[in-house]
C-alpha positions as CSV (number, residue, x, y, z in Angstrom):
1,M,33.2,33.8,-11.0
2,D,30.3,35.1,-13.0
3,I,29.9,35.7,-16.9
4,L,31.2,39.0,-16.8
5,E,34.3,38.4,-15.5
6,Q,34.5,35.0,-17.6
7,I,33.9,37.6,-20.7
8,R,36.7,40.3,-19.5
9,A,39.3,37.3,-18.4
10,N,39.0,35.9,-22.3
11,Y,38.4,39.4,-23.8
12,G,42.5,39.4,-25.1
13,S,42.1,36.2,-26.7
14,F,39.0,36.7,-28.6
15,S,39.2,37.7,-32.4
16,R,37.6,40.5,-33.5
17,P,33.9,39.7,-34.2
18,R,34.0,38.3,-30.4
19,Q,35.0,41.4,-29.2
20,R,32.4,43.6,-30.3
21,I,30.1,40.5,-29.4
22,S,32.2,41.0,-25.3
23,D,31.6,44.9,-25.9
24,F,28.0,44.9,-26.4
25,I,27.3,42.3,-23.2
26,L,29.5,44.4,-21.2
27,N,27.6,47.5,-22.1
28,Y,24.1,46.4,-22.2
29,P,24.3,43.1,-19.6
30,E,20.2,44.2,-19.0
31,Q,19.2,45.0,-22.3
32,C,20.7,41.4,-23.5
33,C,19.0,39.6,-21.3
34,F,15.4,40.3,-23.1
35,L,17.0,40.0,-26.9
36,S,16.5,37.4,-29.3
37,L,18.9,35.6,-31.3
38,R,18.1,37.0,-34.3
39,S,17.9,40.4,-32.7
40,F,21.1,40.3,-30.4
41,A,23.1,39.5,-33.6
42,Q,21.4,42.8,-35.7
43,Q,22.2,44.9,-32.5
44,V,26.2,43.8,-32.3
45,G,26.1,43.8,-36.5
46,T,27.3,40.4,-36.9
47,T,25.7,36.3,-37.9
48,E,23.7,34.1,-35.3
49,V,26.6,31.4,-36.6
50,T,28.9,34.1,-35.3
51,V,27.1,34.5,-31.3
52,L,26.1,30.8,-31.1
53,N,29.9,30.1,-31.6
54,F,30.8,32.7,-29.0
55,C,28.2,31.5,-26.6
56,R,30.4,27.7,-27.1
57,G,33.5,29.0,-26.9
58,L,32.5,30.1,-23.4
59,G,31.5,26.9,-22.4
60,L,27.9,27.2,-23.0
61,G,25.6,24.8,-25.1
62,S,23.3,27.5,-26.4
63,Y,22.1,31.6,-26.8
64,M,19.5,30.8,-24.3
65,D,22.6,29.6,-21.6
66,L,24.0,33.1,-22.2
67,K,21.0,34.3,-21.4
68,K,20.2,32.7,-18.1
69,A,24.1,33.2,-17.2
70,L,23.2,36.8,-17.5
71,Q,19.7,37.2,-15.5
72,D,21.6,35.0,-12.6
73,Y,23.9,38.0,-12.4
74,L,21.7,40.3,-12.7
75,I,19.2,38.9,-10.1
76,V,22.3,38.9,-7.5
77,R,23.2,42.8,-8.1
78,V,20.0,44.5,-9.0
79,N,17.4,45.3,-6.2
80,A,14.1,44.3,-6.8
81,G,12.8,47.2,-8.0
82,D,15.1,47.7,-11.3
83,R,15.0,44.2,-11.8
84,L,10.9,44.9,-12.1
85,K,11.5,48.0,-14.5
86,L,13.7,46.4,-16.7
87,A,11.7,43.7,-17.1
88,V,8.6,45.0,-18.1
89,A,10.6,48.0,-20.2
90,G,9.8,47.7,-23.8
91,S,6.5,46.6,-23.2
92,G,4.6,48.6,-25.2
93,S,0.7,49.0,-24.2
94,A,-0.9,48.4,-21.1
95,Q,-3.0,44.9,-23.3
96,D,0.7,44.1,-24.2
97,L,2.3,44.0,-21.2
98,Y,-1.2,42.3,-19.6
99,Q,-0.4,39.0,-22.6
100,R,2.9,39.3,-21.9
101,V,2.6,38.7,-18.4
102,C,-0.2,36.0,-18.6
103,R,2.0,34.6,-21.3
104,A,4.6,34.4,-19.2
105,E,3.2,33.1,-16.3
106,R,1.2,30.4,-18.3
107,E,5.0,29.4,-19.3
108,A,5.7,29.0,-16.0
109,L,3.3,26.6,-14.8
110,Q,3.7,25.0,-18.2
111,S,7.7,24.4,-17.3
112,T,7.1,23.2,-14.1
113,L,4.5,20.6,-15.2
114,D,6.8,19.3,-17.6
115,G,9.8,19.4,-15.3
116,N,7.9,17.1,-12.1
117,S,6.6,13.7,-13.3
118,V,3.9,11.5,-11.2
119,E,6.8,9.5,-9.7
120,L,8.3,12.4,-8.3
121,L,5.3,14.0,-7.0
122,L,4.6,10.3,-5.0
123,A,7.6,10.3,-3.9
124,F,7.2,13.4,-2.5
125,T,4.0,12.7,-0.4
126,Q,5.7,10.1,0.7
127,A,7.8,11.9,2.6
128,L,5.0,14.2,4.0
129,R,3.0,11.1,5.2
130,R,5.9,9.5,6.9
131,A,6.9,12.2,8.8
132,R,5.6,12.4,12.3
133,R,6.7,16.5,12.3
134,I,7.6,18.7,9.2
135,F,10.1,21.7,9.1
136,I,9.8,24.4,6.4
137,A,13.3,26.4,5.8
138,A,12.9,29.4,3.6
139,H,13.9,33.3,3.4
140,D,12.6,36.2,1.9
141,F,11.0,35.8,-1.4
142,S,10.3,32.1,-0.9
143,R,8.9,32.9,2.7
144,F,5.4,33.3,0.8
145,P,5.7,29.7,-0.7
146,A,6.4,28.2,2.3
147,G,3.8,30.3,4.6
148,Y,1.3,28.8,1.9
149,L,2.1,24.9,2.2
150,E,2.1,25.0,6.0
151,H,-1.1,26.7,5.7
152,R,-2.0,23.3,3.0
153,L,-0.5,20.9,5.5
154,L,-2.1,22.4,8.9
155,S,-5.4,22.2,6.8
156,L,-4.8,18.1,6.5
157,E,-3.9,18.0,10.0
158,L,0.0,17.5,9.8
159,D,2.3,18.9,12.0
160,C,4.1,21.3,10.4
161,C,6.1,24.5,11.0
162,I,8.1,27.4,9.5
163,L,11.8,27.9,10.9
164,D,13.5,31.2,12.2
165,L,16.4,31.0,10.5
166,Q,17.6,33.8,12.3
167,A,16.2,32.4,16.3
168,R,19.5,29.7,15.8
169,Q,18.3,28.5,19.4
170,D,14.8,27.7,18.9
171,M,15.3,26.2,15.4
172,F,17.8,23.8,16.8
173,R,15.4,22.8,20.0
174,R,12.9,22.3,17.3
175,L,15.0,20.3,15.2
176,S,16.4,17.8,17.7
177,A,12.6,17.4,19.9
178,Q,12.3,14.1,18.1
179,P,14.5,11.6,16.6
180,P,15.6,12.8,12.9
181,Q,14.1,9.9,11.4
182,D,11.0,10.9,12.1
183,G,11.3,14.7,11.0
184,L,10.9,15.8,7.1
185,L,12.9,19.1,6.4
186,I,11.1,21.1,3.5
187,A,13.9,23.3,2.1
188,I,12.1,25.7,-0.4
189,T,14.8,28.6,-1.8
190,V,15.0,30.3,-5.6
191,P,17.6,32.3,-6.9
192,P,19.5,34.4,-4.6
193,Y,19.6,31.0,-2.7
194,G,19.5,31.7,1.0
195,N,23.1,31.0,3.0
196,D,20.7,29.9,5.9
197,T,18.8,27.9,4.0
198,I,21.4,26.0,2.7
199,A,23.4,25.5,5.6
200,L,20.0,24.0,7.8
201,T,19.8,22.0,4.8
202,R,23.7,20.0,4.9
203,Y,23.3,19.8,8.8
204,C,19.7,18.6,8.5
205,A,21.1,15.5,5.6
206,S,24.4,15.4,8.3
207,I,22.4,14.3,11.2
208,G,20.3,11.7,9.2
209,M,17.0,13.8,8.9
210,P,15.1,13.8,5.4
211,V,15.1,16.6,3.6
212,A,12.7,17.6,0.6
213,A,13.3,20.3,-1.5
214,L,11.2,23.3,-3.6
215,T,13.8,24.8,-5.5
216,D,14.3,26.1,-9.1
217,R,16.7,24.0,-10.8
218,P,18.3,20.2,-10.2
219,D,21.5,21.5,-9.2
220,S,20.5,24.1,-6.6
221,P,22.6,23.4,-3.8
222,V,19.8,22.3,-1.4
223,A,18.8,19.7,-4.2
224,R,22.3,18.3,-3.9
225,C,21.2,17.3,-0.4
226,A,17.5,15.9,-0.7
227,Q,16.4,12.8,-1.2
228,T,13.5,14.1,-3.6
229,T,12.9,17.7,-5.3
230,L,10.7,19.1,-7.1
231,L,11.3,21.7,-9.3
232,C,9.5,25.3,-9.7
233,H,9.6,27.6,-12.5
234,V,10.0,30.8,-11.4
235,E,11.5,32.9,-13.8
236,L,8.9,36.0,-14.8
237,M,9.4,37.5,-18.4
238,G,13.2,37.2,-17.6
239,M,13.9,39.1,-14.6
240,T,11.4,38.9,-11.7
241,N,10.3,35.8,-10.2
242,S,6.8,34.2,-9.9
243,F,4.7,32.4,-7.1
244,T,1.9,30.9,-9.6
245,S,4.2,27.2,-10.3
246,M,4.8,26.7,-6.3
247,V,1.7,27.6,-5.5
248,G,0.1,24.9,-8.0
249,L,2.6,22.3,-6.6
250,V,1.5,22.8,-3.0
251,D,-2.2,22.5,-4.1
252,T,-1.4,19.3,-6.2
253,L,0.5,18.2,-3.4
254,A,-2.6,18.9,-1.4
255,H,-4.6,16.7,-3.0
256,Y,-2.6,13.9,-3.9
257,L,-2.4,13.3,-0.1
258,I,-6.2,13.9,0.3
259,E,-6.5,11.5,-2.7
260,L,-4.2,9.0,-1.4
261,N,-5.7,9.1,2.0
262,F,-9.2,8.0,0.3
263,L,-7.4,5.4,-1.9
264,G,-5.3,4.0,1.1
265,N,-8.4,2.9,3.6
266,K,-10.5,2.3,0.8
267,F,-8.1,-0.4,-1.2
268,V,-7.2,-2.2,2.1
269,A,-10.9,-3.0,2.7
270,A,-10.9,-3.7,-0.6
271,S,-8.4,-6.1,-0.5
272,F,-10.3,-7.5,2.5
273,L,-13.3,-8.3,0.5
274,L,-11.9,-9.5,-2.6
275,T,-9.3,-12.3,-0.4
276,C,-12.3,-13.3,1.4
277,L,-14.0,-14.4,-1.6
278,I,-11.1,-16.1,-3.1
279,A,-10.2,-17.8,-0.6
280,F,-13.9,-19.2,-0.7
281,S,-13.6,-20.2,-3.9
282,T,-10.7,-22.0,-3.4
283,G,-10.5,-23.2,0.0
284,T,-7.6,-22.8,0.9
285,S,-5.6,-19.4,2.9
286,V,-1.8,-20.2,1.9
287,G,-2.6,-20.6,-2.1
288,T,-4.7,-17.9,-1.5
289,I,-2.0,-15.5,0.1
290,F,0.6,-16.5,-2.6
291,V,-1.7,-15.8,-5.2
292,V,-3.1,-12.6,-3.8
293,G,-0.1,-10.7,-2.0
294,P,2.4,-10.4,-5.1
295,I,-0.9,-8.6,-6.9
296,L,-2.5,-7.0,-4.5
297,Y,0.7,-6.0,-1.8
298,P,2.2,-3.2,-4.0
299,I,-0.6,-1.8,-5.0
300,G,-2.2,-1.3,-1.7
301,Y,1.4,0.3,-0.9
302,L,1.3,2.9,-4.0
303,V,-1.8,4.4,-3.3
304,G,-0.9,5.0,0.9
305,A,-2.1,2.0,2.6
306,T,-0.2,0.8,5.4
307,P,1.9,-1.9,5.0
308,A,1.0,-3.8,7.8
309,L,-2.5,-3.5,7.4
310,M,-2.7,-4.2,3.9
311,I,-0.5,-7.5,4.6
312,G,-3.2,-8.0,7.4
313,A,-6.2,-7.4,5.0
314,I,-5.0,-9.6,2.8
315,V,-4.0,-12.4,5.9
316,S,-7.9,-11.6,7.1
317,G,-9.3,-12.0,4.1
318,A,-7.3,-15.6,3.6
319,A,-8.8,-16.9,6.9
320,F,-12.4,-16.0,6.6
321,G,-12.4,-17.7,3.0
322,D,-10.7,-20.7,4.5
323,N,-12.8,-20.9,7.7
324,V,-15.9,-20.6,6.0
325,S,-15.6,-22.7,2.5
326,P,-17.3,-26.2,2.4
327,V,-13.7,-26.8,0.0
328,S,-11.6,-26.2,3.3
329,D,-9.3,-28.7,4.9
330,T,-10.0,-27.3,7.7
331,L,-13.7,-27.5,7.6
332,I,-13.6,-31.0,5.8
333,A,-11.3,-32.3,8.7
334,A,-14.0,-30.5,11.7
335,S,-17.2,-31.9,10.2
336,S,-15.6,-35.3,9.4
337,S,-14.7,-35.3,13.1
338,Q,-18.3,-34.9,14.5
339,K,-19.8,-37.0,11.5
340,V,-22.0,-33.7,10.4
341,D,-22.5,-32.0,6.8
342,L,-19.7,-29.9,5.2
343,G,-22.9,-27.4,4.1
344,G,-24.6,-27.3,7.5
345,V,-21.1,-26.8,9.1
346,S,-20.4,-23.9,6.4
347,R,-24.0,-22.4,7.2
348,S,-23.9,-22.3,10.8
349,R,-20.3,-20.5,11.1
350,L,-22.3,-17.4,9.3
351,K,-23.6,-16.7,13.0
352,Y,-20.4,-16.6,14.3
353,V,-17.5,-15.1,11.3
354,L,-20.2,-12.4,9.8
355,P,-19.7,-10.4,13.1
356,A,-16.0,-10.5,13.6
357,A,-15.8,-10.2,9.3
358,A,-18.0,-6.8,9.5
359,L,-15.8,-5.3,12.7
360,T,-13.0,-6.0,10.2
361,L,-14.0,-4.3,7.3
362,I,-15.2,-1.7,9.3
363,L,-11.3,-0.9,11.2
364,Y,-9.5,-1.5,7.8
365,L,-11.7,1.4,6.5
366,A,-11.0,3.9,9.5
367,L,-7.2,2.8,9.6
368,G,-6.2,1.9,6.3
369,S,-4.8,4.9,5.2
370,R,-2.1,5.7,7.9
371,G,0.3,4.7,5.3
372,E,2.4,6.5,2.7
373,A,2.4,6.6,-1.2
374,A,5.4,5.3,-3.0
375,D,7.2,5.2,-6.2
376,L,4.7,4.1,-9.4
377,S,7.5,3.6,-11.6
378,A,9.0,0.8,-9.7
379,V,6.0,-1.5,-10.3
380,Q,5.8,-3.4,-13.6
381,S,2.4,-2.7,-15.6
382,A,0.3,-5.4,-16.6
383,A,-2.1,-6.0,-18.9
384,V,-6.0,-6.5,-16.8
385,R,-8.6,-7.7,-17.9
386,P,-11.4,-5.9,-16.8
387,T,-13.9,-9.2,-17.4
388,A,-11.7,-11.0,-14.9
389,L,-13.6,-9.2,-12.4
390,L,-16.9,-11.1,-13.7
391,F,-15.9,-14.6,-12.4
392,L,-16.2,-13.4,-8.8
393,L,-19.7,-14.5,-9.4
394,V,-19.3,-17.9,-9.3
395,P,-18.1,-17.9,-5.4
396,V,-21.2,-15.7,-4.9
397,V,-23.5,-18.3,-6.3
398,V,-21.9,-21.2,-4.2
399,V,-22.6,-19.2,-1.3
400,V,-26.2,-18.1,-2.3
401,F,-27.1,-21.7,-2.6
402,C,-25.2,-22.7,0.9
403,L,-27.2,-19.9,2.2
404,L,-30.7,-20.6,0.7
405,Q,-29.9,-24.6,2.2
406,R,-29.4,-26.2,-0.5
407,H,-27.0,-29.4,-0.7
408,L,-23.4,-28.5,-0.7
409,L,-22.8,-30.6,-3.9
410,E,-26.2,-28.7,-5.8
411,A,-24.3,-25.3,-4.5
412,L,-20.9,-26.5,-5.8
413,S,-22.3,-27.6,-9.1
414,Y,-24.5,-24.3,-9.8
415,G,-20.8,-22.7,-9.0
416,I,-19.3,-24.6,-11.8
417,V,-21.7,-23.9,-14.3
418,T,-21.8,-20.5,-13.6
419,G,-17.8,-20.4,-14.2
420,V,-18.1,-22.3,-17.5
421,L,-21.2,-20.2,-18.8
422,L,-18.9,-16.8,-18.1
423,G,-15.9,-18.2,-19.6
424,L,-17.4,-19.3,-22.7
425,V,-19.4,-15.5,-23.3
426,T,-16.6,-13.7,-22.7
427,G,-14.4,-16.0,-24.3
428,T,-12.0,-16.4,-21.7
429,I,-12.6,-20.5,-22.4
430,T,-13.8,-22.7,-25.4
431,F,-15.5,-25.8,-25.2
432,S,-12.2,-27.7,-26.2
433,D,-10.5,-26.3,-23.0
434,I,-13.4,-27.5,-20.7
435,I,-13.2,-31.1,-21.8
436,S,-10.8,-32.4,-24.3
437,V,-9.3,-36.3,-25.4
438,P,-5.7,-35.5,-26.1
439,E,-5.1,-39.0,-27.0
440,P,-7.3,-42.9,-26.9
441,L,-7.6,-43.3,-23.4
442,S,-6.6,-40.2,-21.8
443,A,-9.1,-36.9,-21.4
444,G,-8.5,-33.6,-20.1
445,G,-9.5,-30.3,-19.8
446,L,-10.5,-27.8,-16.8
447,I,-12.7,-30.4,-15.5
448,M,-10.4,-33.4,-15.3
449,E,-8.2,-30.9,-13.9
450,G,-10.7,-30.2,-11.6
451,I,-11.0,-33.9,-10.6
452,E,-7.7,-34.1,-10.2
453,G,-7.4,-31.8,-8.2
454,A,-9.9,-32.9,-5.5
455,V,-7.5,-36.4,-5.3
456,P,-5.6,-34.6,-2.2
457,T,-8.6,-33.9,-0.4
458,I,-10.3,-37.0,-0.9
459,L,-6.9,-38.8,0.3
460,L,-7.0,-36.3,3.0
461,V,-10.5,-37.2,4.3
462,M,-9.9,-41.0,4.2
463,L,-6.9,-40.7,6.5
464,L,-8.6,-38.5,9.0
465,F,-11.6,-41.0,9.4
466,A,-8.5,-43.6,9.9
467,Q,-7.0,-41.4,12.6
468,I,-10.1,-41.0,14.0
469,H,-10.9,-44.4,14.5
470,L,-7.6,-45.4,15.6
471,L,-7.8,-42.8,18.6
472,E,-10.8,-44.1,19.3
473,K,-9.8,-47.6,19.6
474,G,-6.3,-46.9,21.2
475,G,-8.1,-44.7,23.9
476,C,-6.6,-41.6,23.8
477,I,-9.9,-40.1,23.6
478,D,-10.5,-41.4,27.2
479,M,-6.9,-40.5,28.6
480,M,-7.4,-37.0,27.7
481,I,-10.5,-37.1,29.1
482,Q,-10.3,-38.5,32.4
483,P,-7.8,-35.6,33.9
484,M,-10.0,-32.9,33.0
485,D,-14.0,-34.6,34.1
486,R,-13.4,-32.9,37.5
487,F,-13.2,-29.2,35.7
488,I,-15.7,-30.2,33.2
489,V,-19.2,-29.6,35.0
490,G,-21.3,-28.1,32.1
491,P,-21.5,-27.4,28.6
492,R,-19.5,-24.2,28.9
493,S,-16.7,-26.1,30.5
494,A,-17.2,-29.0,27.9
495,E,-16.7,-26.4,25.0
496,G,-13.4,-24.3,26.8
497,A,-12.2,-27.6,27.4
498,I,-12.2,-28.0,23.2
499,V,-11.2,-24.9,22.4
500,A,-8.0,-25.2,25.0
501,I,-6.8,-28.7,24.2
502,C,-7.1,-27.8,20.3
503,I,-5.3,-24.6,20.7
504,L,-2.5,-26.6,22.3
505,L,-2.1,-28.8,19.8
506,N,-2.3,-26.0,17.0
507,V,0.7,-24.4,19.0
508,A,2.5,-27.4,19.7
509,T,2.8,-28.8,16.2
510,G,2.2,-25.9,14.0
511,L,-0.8,-27.3,11.4
512,N,-4.0,-26.6,12.1
513,T,-5.4,-29.3,10.4
514,A,-3.4,-31.7,12.4
515,A,-4.7,-29.7,15.7
516,I,-8.3,-30.4,14.5
517,V,-7.9,-34.2,13.8
518,G,-6.3,-34.8,16.7
519,T,-9.2,-32.8,19.1
520,G,-11.9,-34.1,17.0
521,P,-13.1,-37.2,19.0
522,L,-12.4,-35.5,22.2
523,A,-14.6,-32.9,20.9
524,K,-16.9,-35.2,20.0
525,R,-17.0,-37.3,22.9
526,L,-17.4,-34.2,25.0
527,G,-20.4,-32.7,23.0
528,E,-22.3,-36.3,23.7
529,E,-22.4,-35.9,27.2
530,Y,-23.1,-32.0,27.4
531,Q,-25.7,-32.6,24.8
532,L,-23.7,-29.9,21.9
533,H,-25.2,-30.4,18.0
534,G,-22.1,-31.5,16.0
535,Y,-22.0,-28.0,14.2
536,R,-21.4,-26.4,17.3
537,T,-18.4,-28.7,18.2
538,A,-17.3,-28.2,14.5
539,N,-17.6,-24.3,15.0
540,L,-15.2,-24.5,18.3
541,L,-12.7,-26.6,16.2
542,I,-12.5,-24.1,13.4
543,C,-12.6,-21.0,15.3
544,S,-9.6,-22.6,17.6
545,G,-7.7,-24.6,15.5
546,G,-8.1,-22.4,11.9
547,T,-7.9,-19.0,14.1
548,L,-4.9,-19.4,15.5
549,N,-3.0,-20.7,12.9
550,Y,-2.8,-16.9,11.9
551,L,-1.9,-15.5,15.5
552,M,1.5,-17.3,16.4
553,P,4.1,-15.8,14.3
554,Y,5.8,-18.8,13.4
555,M,2.9,-20.2,11.4
556,V,3.0,-21.2,7.8
557,P,0.4,-18.7,6.9
558,V,1.6,-15.8,8.5
559,V,5.4,-16.2,7.0
560,C,4.7,-17.0,4.2
561,A,2.5,-13.6,4.1
562,A,6.0,-12.1,5.7
563,M,7.7,-13.2,2.3
564,M,4.6,-11.2,0.0
565,T,6.2,-7.6,1.8
566,A,9.9,-8.4,0.5
567,V,8.9,-6.1,-2.9
568,D,11.1,-4.0,-5.0
569,L,10.0,-0.3,-4.0
570,P,11.3,2.5,-2.4
571,G,11.4,3.0,0.9
572,A,9.5,-0.4,1.3
573,V,10.8,-2.6,4.1
574,P,9.1,-6.3,4.9
575,V,6.2,-6.0,7.5
576,S,7.2,-8.2,10.2
577,T,5.8,-11.7,11.5
578,L,5.1,-9.9,15.1
579,E,3.3,-7.2,13.0
580,I,1.4,-9.1,10.5
581,V,-0.2,-10.7,13.6
582,T,-1.3,-8.0,15.3
583,H,-2.9,-6.3,11.9
584,Q,-4.4,-9.0,11.0
585,F,-8.2,-8.6,12.6
586,Y,-10.4,-10.9,11.5
587,P,-8.4,-13.9,13.7
588,I,-8.3,-11.8,16.6
589,L,-12.0,-10.7,16.6
590,L,-13.3,-14.2,15.8
591,L,-11.2,-16.0,18.7
592,V,-12.4,-12.8,21.1
593,M,-16.2,-13.7,19.4
594,T,-15.4,-17.5,19.7
595,I,-14.9,-16.7,23.8
596,F,-18.3,-14.6,24.1
597,A,-19.7,-17.5,22.6
598,I,-18.6,-19.9,25.1
599,V,-19.4,-17.4,27.9
600,S,-23.0,-16.4,26.8
601,G,-24.1,-18.9,25.0
602,Y,-24.6,-16.8,22.0
603,G,-25.1,-19.9,19.1
604,R,-25.2,-23.1,21.3
605,T,-27.3,-25.7,20.5
606,L,-28.5,-28.6,22.5
607,L,-29.4,-32.2,21.9
608,P,-31.5,-35.0,23.8
609,D,-29.3,-35.8,26.8
610,S,-26.7,-38.8,25.5
611,R,-24.7,-39.3,29.0
612,A,-26.5,-42.7,29.4
613,F,-24.4,-43.8,26.4
614,R,-21.5,-42.4,27.5
615,E,-21.6,-44.1,30.8
616,S,-22.7,-47.8,29.0
617,E,-19.4,-47.4,27.1
618,R,-17.4,-47.4,29.9
619,A,-18.6,-49.8,31.6
620,V,-18.4,-51.5,28.3
621,R,-14.7,-51.0,28.2
622,Y,-13.8,-51.4,31.9
């Protein structure tokens, strides 16, 4: 029942003042659409309060609701030409009409801006980026903004088309050409709403195809079936529709798509670099994942990064830092088993890890933006201190001094001094935070906490040497070497044997440190026999044991990374461990680099022949 029918149905129950109001509305509905409350009351010869009470008696909240109801009635029943004449009637001079139209367009844009939040725009953009094929449904007035939207999306290389609502056979053929969940229907409709558009929207929703709507009000027939709706204020001067707000929304969506594409790949690459620095400074991959994952992954998801690539970049960065850091347990285990200095091993690793890291960075830059954006409102805001970024200089200082071939202890000392000075200058720490004496015969502060944190590493080194010595004295090394002797004929095959055994132990134990420790004595013995430098055999252990640890779905770093992807964001689903393995490019490329180094001899340094030492040892033992 339209507003005029409602007034006629209740006319007999109205009081005399309300009947006068009814008579005026029934006789002059077009004029009422443009009268203010005061002018309307004056025309009828009543008070504004009486008019408001009349509106409430009809179930309307205000006089503006009455005008809106009358406009909706006339839009349906009056043709476009007559509506335009009504809209410009009484505008006065040409200058007055010009100002009135411009003011109305400005108000339409402002209303559209107020009615759509950033979260809604991001959600709509998410739907566009996720869909493999985009269908647009529109009719009559809505076909112009639909065509403009199609043009914009095609220019951004998105697969989209406008459906011909009259060619039903062709329309349903297009819709059924792919699984419903891979498509997206954008329904564009404003009053008078098109029945064909409404029916198609309901059909797509029923088969499970995502639906997004561009319409004028939240209770629009298509909005009820849509997962995401953008509201466009299309009313212009009461009786005509405006394209301005729809065109503005389409342009906004296009810029969001471009911006999120830019942010997505940049952020994935930046996350990889940042994680590399943090993992290098801490020496732990799992700890880095637990610290960095909950912070960077949700942000990356929001700015359009592919979830699998985003978490893959974090794991890759953690693997890089763990492979190179002088305080990493894998580096300590490998250098200890080969009886070479940590700093030398760390420096010698650069020729292997830097090419793999550089290519990894290029891949993340190229592929990182193929995901979708999500809802910003789902992330809790946190206080961010820009000065905290200065502390990234600490690992940089350590790396620089290691590259200058300074002793590891010297490089670490410079890093500690840099961190303390930055903390004091920025006010992050005080002198009492560095070291304190809370009570007699006790000490606290950052330095003491750091020393206490090093105790597990010291114990690890002691236990490593003990285990290696037991393996040697128990004859385990010879038992492993003897079956392989006939296959090992030179440095290349010796290196291949080291890598193969370390990988097998890693697969069997699930622990990279245990694999390195177990293979360490064998690697040292083969290195001595075939003139391999200790740096080389240590690198082979790290590249095999410390790399495969990230390439098996059941390994601890991969499982921990998968846990970080279980975020409470709209549309976000946890990334599987298999997806993480296939999207962490650095470990994959480092393993390829290792195989290339073995086959080609890249980075191989030979020592004087020590075969005689091996033979004398065997003669004494047997």
